[in-house]
Biopython code that builds the backbone (N, CA, C, O; Angstrom):
import numpy as np
from Bio.PDB.StructureBuilder import StructureBuilder

atoms = [
    (1, "MET", "N", (104.614, 101.886, 94.022)),
    (1, "MET", "CA", (103.431, 101.953, 93.402)),
    (1, "MET", "C", (102.380, 102.967, 94.529)),
    (1, "MET", "O", (102.567, 102.791, 95.733)),
    (2, "CYS", "N", (101.582, 103.731, 94.204)),
    (2, "CYS", "CA", (100.908, 104.321, 94.896)),
    (2, "CYS", "C", (100.257, 103.441, 96.086)),
    (2, "CYS", "O", (100.181, 102.228, 95.890)),
    (3, "PRO", "N", (99.857, 103.888, 97.117)),
    (3, "PRO", "CA", (98.488, 103.340, 98.132)),
    (3, "PRO", "C", (96.940, 103.514, 97.404)),
    (3, "PRO", "O", (96.715, 104.238, 96.434)),
    (4, "VAL", "N", (96.338, 103.006, 97.832)),
    (4, "VAL", "CA", (95.261, 102.791, 97.261)),
    (4, "VAL", "C", (94.256, 103.016, 98.457)),
    (4, "VAL", "O", (94.186, 102.286, 99.445)),
    (5, "PHE", "N", (93.568, 104.022, 98.244)),
    (5, "PHE", "CA", (92.635, 104.778, 99.380)),
    (5, "PHE", "C", (91.004, 104.205, 99.351)),
    (5, "PHE", "O", (90.370, 105.030, 98.694)),
    (6, "VAL", "N", (90.404, 103.475, 99.659)),
    (6, "VAL", "CA", (89.049, 103.208, 99.962)),
    (6, "VAL", "C", (88.214, 103.218, 101.288)),
    (6, "VAL", "O", (88.433, 102.454, 102.228)),
    (7, "SER", "N", (87.328, 104.078, 101.260)),
    (7, "SER", "CA", (86.386, 104.552, 102.533)),
    (7, "SER", "C", (84.752, 104.037, 102.379)),
    (7, "SER", "O", (83.978, 104.466, 101.524)),
    (8, "ARG", "N", (84.425, 103.011, 103.421)),
    (8, "ARG", "CA", (82.884, 102.324, 102.946)),
    (8, "ARG", "C", (82.719, 102.341, 104.487)),
    (8, "ARG", "O", (83.473, 102.175, 105.445)),
    (9, "ALA", "N", (81.294, 102.637, 104.295)),
    (9, "ALA", "CA", (80.112, 103.146, 105.220)),
    (9, "ALA", "C", (79.144, 102.055, 105.090)),
    (9, "ALA", "O", (79.170, 101.150, 104.256)),
    (10, "LEU", "N", (78.153, 102.286, 106.166)),
    (10, "LEU", "CA", (76.846, 101.752, 106.299)),
    (10, "LEU", "C", (77.303, 100.257, 107.014)),
    (10, "LEU", "O", (76.757, 99.251, 106.559)),
    (11, "GLY", "N", (78.195, 100.116, 108.013)),
    (11, "GLY", "CA", (78.306, 98.564, 108.761)),
    (11, "GLY", "C", (79.323, 98.097, 108.327)),
    (11, "GLY", "O", (79.714, 97.093, 108.921)),
    (12, "ARG", "N", (80.118, 98.561, 107.226)),
    (12, "ARG", "CA", (81.804, 97.602, 106.717)),
    (12, "ARG", "C", (82.621, 99.141, 107.574)),
    (12, "ARG", "O", (82.489, 99.818, 108.593)),
    (13, "LEU", "N", (83.375, 99.068, 106.495)),
    (13, "LEU", "CA", (84.594, 99.700, 107.209)),
    (13, "LEU", "C", (84.545, 101.073, 107.476)),
    (13, "LEU", "O", (84.222, 101.677, 106.453)),
    (14, "GLN", "N", (84.715, 101.742, 108.340)),
    (14, "GLN", "CA", (84.355, 103.155, 108.734)),
    (14, "GLN", "C", (84.942, 104.498, 108.474)),
    (14, "GLN", "O", (84.498, 105.637, 108.326)),
    (15, "GLN", "N", (86.535, 103.717, 108.474)),
    (15, "GLN", "CA", (88.235, 104.138, 108.783)),
    (15, "GLN", "C", (88.123, 104.156, 107.032)),
    (15, "GLN", "O", (87.254, 103.594, 106.365)),
    (16, "THR", "N", (89.210, 104.931, 106.555)),
    (16, "THR", "CA", (90.233, 105.296, 105.324)),
    (16, "THR", "C", (91.228, 103.925, 105.810)),
    (16, "THR", "O", (91.967, 103.885, 106.794)),
    (17, "ASP", "N", (90.961, 102.719, 104.679)),
    (17, "ASP", "CA", (91.911, 102.006, 104.430)),
    (17, "ASP", "C", (93.020, 102.306, 103.370)),
    (17, "ASP", "O", (92.779, 102.733, 102.241)),
    (18, "TYR", "N", (94.287, 102.026, 103.876)),
    (18, "TYR", "CA", (95.598, 101.978, 103.184)),
    (18, "TYR", "C", (96.263, 100.643, 102.677)),
    (18, "TYR", "O", (97.037, 100.014, 103.398)),
    (19, "LEU", "N", (95.872, 100.173, 101.196)),
    (19, "LEU", "CA", (96.134, 99.251, 101.010)),
    (19, "LEU", "C", (97.257, 99.078, 99.996)),
    (19, "LEU", "O", (97.280, 99.866, 99.051)),
    (20, "ARG", "N", (98.050, 98.276, 100.073)),
    (20, "ARG", "CA", (99.128, 98.499, 98.511)),
    (20, "ARG", "C", (98.768, 97.072, 97.447)),
    (20, "ARG", "O", (98.172, 96.120, 97.950)),
    (21, "GLY", "N", (99.165, 97.035, 96.030)),
    (21, "GLY", "CA", (99.039, 95.694, 95.855)),
    (21, "GLY", "C", (97.328, 95.241, 95.570)),
    (21, "GLY", "O", (97.100, 94.252, 94.873)),
    (22, "ALA", "N", (96.396, 95.899, 96.058)),
    (22, "ALA", "CA", (94.899, 95.281, 96.204)),
    (22, "ALA", "C", (94.375, 96.288, 94.757)),
    (22, "ALA", "O", (94.792, 97.391, 94.404)),
    (23, "ALA", "N", (93.164, 95.278, 94.050)),
    (23, "ALA", "CA", (92.148, 95.492, 92.913)),
    (23, "ALA", "C", (91.007, 95.524, 93.917)),
    (23, "ALA", "O", (90.882, 94.780, 94.890)),
    (24, "PHE", "N", (89.956, 96.784, 93.417)),
    (24, "PHE", "CA", (88.798, 96.410, 93.920)),
    (24, "PHE", "C", (87.750, 96.584, 92.991)),
    (24, "PHE", "O", (87.645, 97.172, 91.915)),
    (25, "SER", "N", (87.020, 95.924, 93.690)),
    (25, "SER", "CA", (85.467, 95.790, 92.372)),
    (25, "SER", "C", (84.074, 96.531, 92.798)),
    (25, "SER", "O", (83.701, 96.455, 93.968)),
    (26, "ALA", "N", (83.548, 97.025, 92.127)),
    (26, "ALA", "CA", (82.218, 97.523, 92.793)),
    (26, "ALA", "C", (81.728, 96.498, 93.803)),
    (26, "ALA", "O", (81.394, 97.015, 94.869)),
    (27, "THR", "N", (81.632, 95.516, 93.756)),
    (27, "THR", "CA", (81.011, 94.853, 94.506)),
    (27, "THR", "C", (81.699, 94.375, 96.025)),
    (27, "THR", "O", (81.267, 93.455, 96.720)),
    (28, "GLY", "N", (82.855, 95.229, 96.338)),
    (28, "GLY", "CA", (83.373, 94.941, 97.272)),
    (28, "GLY", "C", (85.015, 94.863, 97.046)),
    (28, "GLY", "O", (85.520, 95.147, 95.959)),
    (29, "ILE", "N", (85.821, 94.427, 98.247)),
    (29, "ILE", "CA", (87.149, 94.579, 98.038)),
    (29, "ILE", "C", (87.798, 93.189, 97.234)),
    (29, "ILE", "O", (87.759, 92.196, 97.960)),
    (30, "GLY", "N", (88.398, 92.942, 95.840)),
    (30, "GLY", "CA", (89.314, 91.377, 95.405)),
    (30, "GLY", "C", (90.548, 91.691, 95.283)),
    (30, "GLY", "O", (90.839, 92.423, 94.337)),
    (31, "MET", "N", (91.511, 91.278, 96.108)),
    (31, "MET", "CA", (92.742, 91.064, 95.978)),
    (31, "MET", "C", (93.161, 90.665, 94.860)),
    (31, "MET", "O", (92.497, 89.741, 94.390)),
    (32, "LEU", "N", (94.183, 91.083, 94.138)),
    (32, "LEU", "CA", (94.912, 90.467, 93.607)),
    (32, "LEU", "C", (96.298, 90.142, 94.045)),
    (32, "LEU", "O", (96.677, 90.940, 94.903)),
    (33, "ARG", "N", (96.966, 89.454, 93.813)),
    (33, "ARG", "CA", (97.933, 88.517, 93.980)),
    (33, "ARG", "C", (99.034, 88.361, 93.294)),
    (33, "ARG", "O", (99.053, 87.990, 92.121)),
    (34, "VAL", "N", (100.292, 88.705, 94.160)),
    (34, "VAL", "CA", (101.088, 89.189, 93.397)),
    (34, "VAL", "C", (102.038, 87.620, 93.030)),
    (34, "VAL", "O", (102.495, 87.378, 94.147)),
    (35, "GLN", "N", (102.406, 86.799, 92.353)),
    (35, "GLN", "CA", (103.131, 86.048, 92.054)),
    (35, "GLN", "C", (104.428, 86.325, 90.692)),
    (35, "GLN", "O", (104.503, 87.140, 89.773)),
    (36, "LYS", "N", (105.376, 85.105, 91.194)),
    (36, "LYS", "CA", (106.726, 85.305, 90.352)),
    (36, "LYS", "C", (106.219, 84.644, 89.273)),
    (36, "LYS", "O", (105.287, 83.848, 89.383)),
    (37, "VAL", "N", (106.904, 84.980, 87.941)),
    (37, "VAL", "CA", (106.562, 84.059, 86.592)),
    (37, "VAL", "C", (107.796, 84.561, 86.271)),
    (37, "VAL", "O", (108.297, 85.683, 86.329)),
    (38, "LYS", "N", (108.336, 83.020, 85.768)),
    (38, "LYS", "CA", (109.634, 83.093, 84.953)),
    (38, "LYS", "C", (109.665, 84.172, 83.533)),
    (38, "LYS", "O", (109.033, 83.958, 82.498)),
    (39, "VAL", "N", (110.263, 84.964, 83.704)),
    (39, "VAL", "CA", (110.771, 85.665, 82.637)),
    (39, "VAL", "C", (110.265, 84.807, 81.188)),
    (39, "VAL", "O", (109.225, 85.155, 80.628)),
    (40, "ASP", "N", (111.011, 83.787, 80.706)),
    (40, "ASP", "CA", (111.504, 83.111, 79.838)),
    (40, "ASP", "C", (110.073, 82.742, 79.066)),
    (40, "ASP", "O", (109.908, 82.521, 77.867)),
    (41, "ASP", "N", (108.811, 82.749, 80.454)),
    (41, "ASP", "CA", (107.461, 81.938, 79.894)),
    (41, "ASP", "C", (106.516, 82.912, 79.505)),
    (41, "ASP", "O", (105.409, 82.615, 79.056)),
    (42, "ILE", "N", (106.969, 84.200, 79.682)),
    (42, "ILE", "CA", (105.816, 84.495, 79.272)),
    (42, "ILE", "C", (106.198, 85.361, 77.758)),
    (42, "ILE", "O", (107.197, 86.001, 77.430)),
    (43, "TYR", "N", (105.030, 85.078, 77.105)),
    (43, "TYR", "CA", (104.570, 85.562, 75.788)),
    (43, "TYR", "C", (103.933, 87.305, 75.625)),
    (43, "TYR", "O", (102.995, 87.954, 76.088)),
    (44, "VAL", "N", (105.199, 87.555, 74.587)),
    (44, "VAL", "CA", (104.835, 88.993, 74.391)),
    (44, "VAL", "C", (104.054, 89.224, 72.979)),
    (44, "VAL", "O", (104.787, 88.983, 72.019)),
    (45, "PRO", "N", (102.518, 89.705, 72.574)),
    (45, "PRO", "CA", (102.094, 89.395, 71.490)),
    (45, "PRO", "C", (102.908, 90.288, 70.585)),
    (45, "PRO", "O", (103.617, 91.190, 71.032)),
    (46, "THR", "N", (102.797, 90.033, 69.393)),
    (46, "THR", "CA", (103.910, 90.806, 68.303)),
    (46, "THR", "C", (103.530, 91.961, 67.728)),
    (46, "THR", "O", (104.320, 92.496, 66.950)),
    (47, "ALA", "N", (102.107, 92.640, 68.027)),
    (47, "ALA", "CA", (101.710, 93.914, 68.100)),
    (47, "ALA", "C", (102.000, 94.741, 69.369)),
    (47, "ALA", "O", (101.972, 95.971, 69.403)),
    (48, "ARG", "N", (102.269, 93.967, 70.361)),
    (48, "ARG", "CA", (102.556, 94.413, 71.720)),
    (48, "ARG", "C", (104.408, 94.845, 71.380)),
    (48, "ARG", "O", (104.980, 95.906, 71.630)),
    (49, "LYS", "N", (104.840, 93.874, 70.891)),
    (49, "LYS", "CA", (106.346, 93.909, 70.771)),
    (49, "LYS", "C", (106.600, 95.281, 69.606)),
    (49, "LYS", "O", (107.816, 95.420, 69.476)),
    (50, "LYS", "N", (106.032, 96.035, 68.972)),
    (50, "LYS", "CA", (106.299, 97.144, 68.403)),
    (50, "LYS", "C", (106.194, 98.264, 68.739)),
    (50, "LYS", "O", (106.530, 99.241, 68.069)),
    (51, "THR", "N", (105.509, 98.270, 70.286)),
    (51, "THR", "CA", (105.530, 99.477, 71.208)),
    (51, "THR", "C", (107.108, 99.560, 71.622)),
    (51, "THR", "O", (107.403, 100.700, 71.981)),
    (52, "LEU", "N", (108.212, 98.624, 71.661)),
    (52, "LEU", "CA", (108.981, 98.633, 72.604)),
    (52, "LEU", "C", (109.910, 99.627, 72.239)),
    (52, "LEU", "O", (110.346, 99.739, 71.093)),
    (53, "HIS", "N", (110.297, 100.515, 73.399)),
    (53, "HIS", "CA", (111.092, 101.556, 73.125)),
    (53, "HIS", "C", (112.836, 101.243, 73.709)),
    (53, "HIS", "O", (112.620, 100.970, 74.890)),
    (54, "PRO", "N", (114.066, 101.164, 73.556)),
    (54, "PRO", "CA", (114.763, 100.897, 73.740)),
    (54, "PRO", "C", (115.426, 101.786, 75.099)),
    (54, "PRO", "O", (115.823, 101.255, 76.136)),
    (55, "GLU", "N", (115.433, 102.965, 74.865)),
    (55, "GLU", "CA", (115.896, 103.954, 75.980)),
    (55, "GLU", "C", (114.966, 103.810, 77.132)),
    (55, "GLU", "O", (115.473, 104.034, 78.231)),
    (56, "THR", "N", (113.388, 103.397, 77.098)),
    (56, "THR", "CA", (113.069, 102.869, 77.933)),
    (56, "THR", "C", (113.216, 102.238, 78.793)),
    (56, "THR", "O", (112.999, 102.502, 79.975)),
    (57, "VAL", "N", (113.711, 101.064, 78.212)),
    (57, "VAL", "CA", (114.221, 99.441, 78.780)),
    (57, "VAL", "C", (115.077, 100.413, 79.388)),
    (57, "VAL", "O", (114.720, 100.872, 80.473)),
    (58, "ARG", "N", (116.146, 100.804, 78.871)),
    (58, "ARG", "CA", (117.228, 101.240, 79.554)),
    (58, "ARG", "C", (116.950, 102.140, 81.289)),
    (58, "ARG", "O", (117.364, 101.793, 82.395)),
    (59, "HIS", "N", (116.501, 102.783, 81.084)),
    (59, "HIS", "CA", (115.803, 103.446, 82.060)),
    (59, "HIS", "C", (115.492, 103.366, 83.148)),
    (59, "HIS", "O", (115.956, 103.938, 84.134)),
    (60, "LEU", "N", (114.142, 102.172, 82.993)),
    (60, "LEU", "CA", (113.727, 101.664, 84.098)),
    (60, "LEU", "C", (114.672, 100.827, 84.369)),
    (60, "LEU", "O", (114.994, 100.694, 85.549)),
    (61, "ALA", "N", (115.325, 100.083, 83.369)),
    (61, "ALA", "CA", (116.733, 98.752, 84.433)),
    (61, "ALA", "C", (117.055, 99.510, 85.232)),
    (61, "ALA", "O", (116.858, 99.065, 86.362)),
    (62, "GLU", "N", (117.803, 101.249, 85.199)),
    (62, "GLU", "CA", (118.295, 101.409, 85.889)),
    (62, "GLU", "C", (117.820, 102.073, 87.289)),
    (62, "GLU", "O", (118.420, 102.402, 88.313)),
    (63, "ASP", "N", (116.559, 102.117, 86.894)),
    (63, "ASP", "CA", (115.613, 102.713, 88.323)),
    (63, "ASP", "C", (115.294, 101.575, 88.935)),
    (63, "ASP", "O", (115.302, 101.707, 90.159)),
    (64, "ILE", "N", (114.932, 100.182, 88.446)),
    (64, "ILE", "CA", (115.047, 98.925, 88.873)),
    (64, "ILE", "C", (115.787, 98.987, 89.923)),
    (64, "ILE", "O", (115.261, 99.236, 91.008)),
    (65, "LEU", "N", (117.473, 98.725, 89.788)),
    (65, "LEU", "CA", (118.694, 98.801, 90.232)),
    (65, "LEU", "C", (118.505, 99.469, 91.415)),
    (65, "LEU", "O", (118.665, 98.853, 92.469)),
    (66, "GLU", "N", (118.215, 100.537, 91.417)),
    (66, "GLU", "CA", (118.136, 101.461, 92.230)),
    (66, "GLU", "C", (116.949, 101.344, 93.442)),
    (66, "GLU", "O", (117.232, 101.614, 94.610)),
    (67, "ASN", "N", (115.713, 100.951, 93.070)),
    (67, "ASN", "CA", (114.389, 101.344, 93.765)),
    (67, "ASN", "C", (114.353, 99.661, 93.362)),
    (67, "ASN", "O", (114.717, 99.063, 94.375)),
    (68, "GLY", "N", (114.151, 99.011, 92.627)),
    (68, "GLY", "CA", (113.276, 97.414, 92.682)),
    (68, "GLY", "C", (112.323, 98.023, 92.138)),
    (68, "GLY", "O", (112.077, 99.187, 91.822)),
    (69, "MET", "N", (111.610, 96.621, 92.054)),
    (69, "MET", "CA", (110.590, 97.074, 90.633)),
    (69, "MET", "C", (109.291, 97.078, 91.664)),
    (69, "MET", "O", (108.842, 96.207, 92.409)),
    (70, "LYS", "N", (108.745, 98.906, 91.283)),
    (70, "LYS", "CA", (107.638, 99.046, 92.206)),
    (70, "LYS", "C", (106.371, 98.711, 91.757)),
    (70, "LYS", "O", (105.494, 98.575, 92.610)),
    (71, "THR", "N", (106.002, 98.494, 90.172)),
    (71, "THR", "CA", (104.970, 97.657, 90.272)),
    (71, "THR", "C", (104.921, 96.480, 89.076)),
    (71, "THR", "O", (105.427, 96.393, 87.957)),
    (72, "PRO", "N", (104.047, 95.613, 89.892)),
    (72, "PRO", "CA", (103.904, 94.543, 89.271)),
    (72, "PRO", "C", (103.901, 94.230, 87.425)),
    (72, "PRO", "O", (104.156, 95.212, 86.728)),
    (73, "ILE", "N", (103.669, 93.139, 86.843)),
    (73, "ILE", "CA", (103.728, 93.369, 85.653)),
    (73, "ILE", "C", (102.017, 92.602, 85.418)),
    (73, "ILE", "O", (101.584, 91.883, 86.318)),
    (74, "GLN", "N", (101.355, 92.800, 84.423)),
    (74, "GLN", "CA", (99.996, 91.983, 84.226)),
    (74, "GLN", "C", (99.852, 91.122, 83.583)),
    (74, "GLN", "O", (99.672, 91.601, 82.463)),
    (75, "VAL", "N", (99.786, 89.679, 83.501)),
    (75, "VAL", "CA", (99.794, 88.925, 82.613)),
    (75, "VAL", "C", (98.397, 87.958, 82.725)),
    (75, "VAL", "O", (97.757, 87.886, 83.775)),
    (76, "ARG", "N", (97.988, 87.164, 81.378)),
    (76, "ARG", "CA", (96.924, 86.650, 81.642)),
    (76, "ARG", "C", (97.368, 84.500, 81.096)),
    (76, "ARG", "O", (98.354, 84.023, 80.535)),
    (77, "HIS", "N", (96.412, 84.003, 81.495)),
    (77, "HIS", "CA", (97.042, 83.065, 81.459)),
    (77, "HIS", "C", (95.804, 81.778, 80.104)),
    (77, "HIS", "O", (94.669, 81.596, 80.544)),
    (78, "ASP", "N", (96.052, 81.230, 79.018)),
    (78, "ASP", "CA", (95.598, 81.143, 78.028)),
    (78, "ASP", "C", (95.072, 79.271, 78.260)),
    (78, "ASP", "O", (94.271, 78.671, 77.543)),
    (79, "GLY", "N", (95.760, 78.755, 79.367)),
    (79, "GLY", "CA", (95.826, 77.432, 79.968)),
    (79, "GLY", "C", (97.136, 76.890, 79.581)),
    (79, "GLY", "O", (97.456, 75.903, 80.244)),
    (80, "LYS", "N", (98.034, 77.290, 78.632)),
    (80, "LYS", "CA", (99.386, 76.743, 77.837)),
    (80, "LYS", "C", (100.370, 77.988, 78.534)),
    (80, "LYS", "O", (101.242, 77.552, 79.284)),
    (81, "ARG", "N", (100.327, 79.333, 78.383)),
    (81, "ARG", "CA", (101.122, 79.755, 78.585)),
    (81, "ARG", "C", (100.790, 81.424, 79.214)),
    (81, "ARG", "O", (99.731, 81.893, 78.798)),
    (82, "HIS", "N", (101.501, 82.210, 80.043)),
    (82, "HIS", "CA", (101.489, 83.537, 80.279)),
    (82, "HIS", "C", (101.200, 84.563, 78.667)),
    (82, "HIS", "O", (101.827, 84.563, 77.608)),
    (83, "ILE", "N", (100.321, 85.130, 78.991)),
    (83, "ILE", "CA", (100.666, 86.321, 77.969)),
    (83, "ILE", "C", (100.410, 87.458, 78.570)),
    (83, "ILE", "O", (99.440, 87.671, 79.297)),
    (84, "LEU", "N", (101.748, 88.643, 78.128)),
    (84, "LEU", "CA", (101.749, 89.939, 78.950)),
    (84, "LEU", "C", (100.189, 90.789, 78.304)),
    (84, "LEU", "O", (99.537, 90.652, 77.269)),
    (85, "VAL", "N", (100.091, 91.434, 79.185)),
    (85, "VAL", "CA", (98.644, 92.309, 79.210)),
    (85, "VAL", "C", (99.357, 93.821, 79.106)),
    (85, "VAL", "O", (99.396, 94.773, 78.328)),
    (86, "GLU", "N", (99.851, 93.446, 80.298)),
    (86, "GLU", "CA", (100.515, 95.177, 80.796)),
    (86, "GLU", "C", (102.107, 95.269, 81.161)),
    (86, "GLU", "O", (102.589, 94.284, 81.720)),
    (87, "GLY", "N", (102.824, 96.211, 80.925)),
    (87, "GLY", "CA", (104.526, 95.942, 81.453)),
    (87, "GLY", "C", (105.106, 95.625, 80.269)),
    (87, "GLY", "O", (105.744, 94.668, 80.706)),
    (88, "LEU", "N", (105.404, 95.662, 79.092)),
    (88, "LEU", "CA", (106.352, 95.556, 78.233)),
    (88, "LEU", "C", (107.465, 96.006, 78.683)),
    (88, "LEU", "O", (108.289, 95.102, 78.822)),
    (89, "HIS", "N", (107.962, 97.373, 79.068)),
    (89, "HIS", "CA", (108.918, 97.809, 79.478)),
    (89, "HIS", "C", (109.792, 97.282, 80.729)),
    (89, "HIS", "O", (110.986, 96.989, 80.780)),
    (90, "ARG", "N", (108.942, 97.265, 81.570)),
    (90, "ARG", "CA", (109.376, 96.456, 83.035)),
    (90, "ARG", "C", (109.995, 95.248, 83.022)),
    (90, "ARG", "O", (111.003, 94.884, 83.627)),
    (91, "LEU", "N", (108.980, 94.410, 81.940)),
    (91, "LEU", "CA", (109.384, 93.226, 81.113)),
    (91, "LEU", "C", (110.569, 92.731, 80.778)),
    (91, "LEU", "O", (111.279, 91.783, 81.112)),
    (92, "GLU", "N", (110.606, 93.879, 79.810)),
    (92, "GLU", "CA", (112.323, 93.740, 78.978)),
    (92, "GLU", "C", (112.944, 94.229, 79.705)),
    (92, "GLU", "O", (114.044, 93.693, 79.570)),
    (93, "ALA", "N", (113.048, 95.427, 80.959)),
    (93, "ALA", "CA", (114.261, 95.993, 81.469)),
    (93, "ALA", "C", (114.342, 94.672, 82.525)),
    (93, "ALA", "O", (115.502, 94.684, 82.939)),
    (94, "ALA", "N", (113.715, 93.686, 83.061)),
    (94, "ALA", "CA", (114.245, 92.628, 83.815)),
    (94, "ALA", "C", (114.842, 91.411, 83.005)),
    (94, "ALA", "O", (115.483, 90.414, 83.338)),
    (95, "LYS", "N", (114.390, 91.881, 81.855)),
    (95, "LYS", "CA", (115.256, 90.453, 81.093)),
    (95, "LYS", "C", (116.983, 91.353, 80.887)),
    (95, "LYS", "O", (118.053, 90.753, 80.993)),
    (96, "TRP", "N", (116.865, 92.735, 80.609)),
    (96, "TRP", "CA", (118.061, 92.770, 80.407)),
    (96, "TRP", "C", (119.024, 93.178, 81.477)),
    (96, "TRP", "O", (120.201, 93.530, 81.394)),
    (97, "LEU", "N", (118.005, 93.003, 82.782)),
    (97, "LEU", "CA", (119.168, 92.877, 84.301)),
    (97, "LEU", "C", (119.727, 91.438, 84.318)),
    (97, "LEU", "O", (120.843, 91.172, 84.764)),
    (98, "GLY", "N", (118.558, 90.191, 83.611)),
    (98, "GLY", "CA", (119.262, 89.244, 83.808)),
    (98, "GLY", "C", (118.304, 88.312, 84.842)),
    (98, "GLY", "O", (118.475, 87.138, 85.169)),
    (99, "GLU", "N", (117.485, 89.031, 85.148)),
    (99, "GLU", "CA", (116.345, 88.305, 85.987)),
    (99, "GLU", "C", (115.747, 86.688, 85.648)),
    (99, "GLU", "O", (115.550, 86.317, 84.491)),
    (100, "ALA", "N", (115.563, 86.034, 86.544)),
    (100, "ALA", "CA", (114.795, 85.231, 86.040)),
    (100, "ALA", "C", (113.307, 84.724, 86.429)),
    (100, "ALA", "O", (112.735, 83.776, 85.890)),
    (101, "GLU", "N", (112.799, 85.518, 87.444)),
    (101, "GLU", "CA", (111.627, 86.015, 87.283)),
    (101, "GLU", "C", (111.019, 87.325, 87.385)),
    (101, "GLU", "O", (111.793, 88.262, 87.186)),
    (102, "ILE", "N", (110.176, 87.525, 87.569)),
    (102, "ILE", "CA", (109.170, 88.770, 87.439)),
    (102, "ILE", "C", (108.174, 88.731, 88.378)),
    (102, "ILE", "O", (107.779, 87.590, 88.615)),
    (103, "ASP", "N", (107.463, 89.909, 89.193)),
    (103, "ASP", "CA", (106.132, 90.299, 89.941)),
    (103, "ASP", "C", (105.569, 90.169, 88.554)),
    (103, "ASP", "O", (106.001, 90.475, 87.442)),
    (104, "ALA", "N", (104.384, 89.574, 89.019)),
    (104, "ALA", "CA", (103.405, 89.578, 88.318)),
    (104, "ALA", "C", (101.373, 89.893, 88.789)),
    (104, "ALA", "O", (101.050, 89.483, 89.904)),
    (105, "TYR", "N", (100.855, 90.203, 88.392)),
    (105, "TYR", "CA", (99.427, 90.040, 88.579)),
    (105, "TYR", "C", (98.557, 89.076, 87.648)),
    (105, "TYR", "O", (98.382, 89.349, 86.461)),
    (106, "LEU", "N", (98.044, 87.983, 88.222)),
    (106, "LEU", "CA", (97.227, 87.294, 86.959)),
    (106, "LEU", "C", (95.805, 87.810, 87.028)),
    (106, "LEU", "O", (94.992, 88.001, 87.933)),
    (107, "VAL", "N", (95.824, 87.941, 85.868)),
    (107, "VAL", "CA", (94.281, 89.009, 85.752)),
    (107, "VAL", "C", (93.674, 88.325, 84.067)),
    (107, "VAL", "O", (94.335, 87.920, 83.111)),
    (108, "GLN", "N", (92.303, 88.423, 84.245)),
    (108, "GLN", "CA", (91.593, 88.281, 83.431)),
    (108, "GLN", "C", (90.940, 89.624, 82.216)),
    (108, "GLN", "O", (90.100, 90.523, 82.257)),
    (109, "ALA", "N", (92.074, 88.979, 81.057)),
    (109, "ALA", "CA", (91.974, 90.175, 80.051)),
    (109, "ALA", "C", (91.173, 89.476, 78.663)),
    (109, "ALA", "O", (90.953, 88.266, 78.608)),
    (110, "LYS", "N", (90.828, 90.318, 77.699)),
    (110, "LYS", "CA", (90.310, 90.005, 76.802)),
    (110, "LYS", "C", (91.558, 90.087, 75.738)),
    (110, "LYS", "O", (92.365, 90.977, 76.007)),
    (111, "ARG", "N", (91.847, 89.292, 74.562)),
    (111, "ARG", "CA", (92.635, 89.422, 73.937)),
    (111, "ARG", "C", (92.389, 90.844, 73.274)),
    (111, "ARG", "O", (91.428, 91.611, 73.323)),
    (112, "HIS", "N", (93.666, 90.908, 72.611)),
    (112, "HIS", "CA", (93.980, 92.741, 71.708)),
    (112, "HIS", "C", (93.588, 92.191, 70.350)),
    (112, "HIS", "O", (93.598, 92.923, 69.361)),
]
sb = StructureBuilder()
sb.init_structure("model")
sb.init_model(0)
sb.init_chain("A")
sb.init_seg("    ")
for serial, (resi, resn, name, xyz) in enumerate(atoms, 1):
    if name == "N":
        sb.init_residue(resn, " ", resi, " ")
    sb.init_atom(name, np.array(xyz, "f"), 0.0, 1.0, " ", f" {name:<3s}", serial, name[0])
structure = sb.get_structure()
């Protein structure tokens, strides 16, 4: 994951901050927390499943073995379950590697 560079003035931060794993809003800094989510508890919408490329999953799985998961997936919670928003190939690579949990950002997102 690439660092995020933020420069703020007028009595706030005067220097450039180097932050990892953060999301920023127009009104200020809002941190997204990485949380562990059980792989089997993540629902993947049918339309999203159609975009899966097995070869990409294989390459990602190899990269994850060598370098670890660089970017958490994004999920939303509908009150009952976690629903995948972003990161289908990373999720499938984690399944392929036999991982029980995956790092995820819990986001608020509209349904597709």
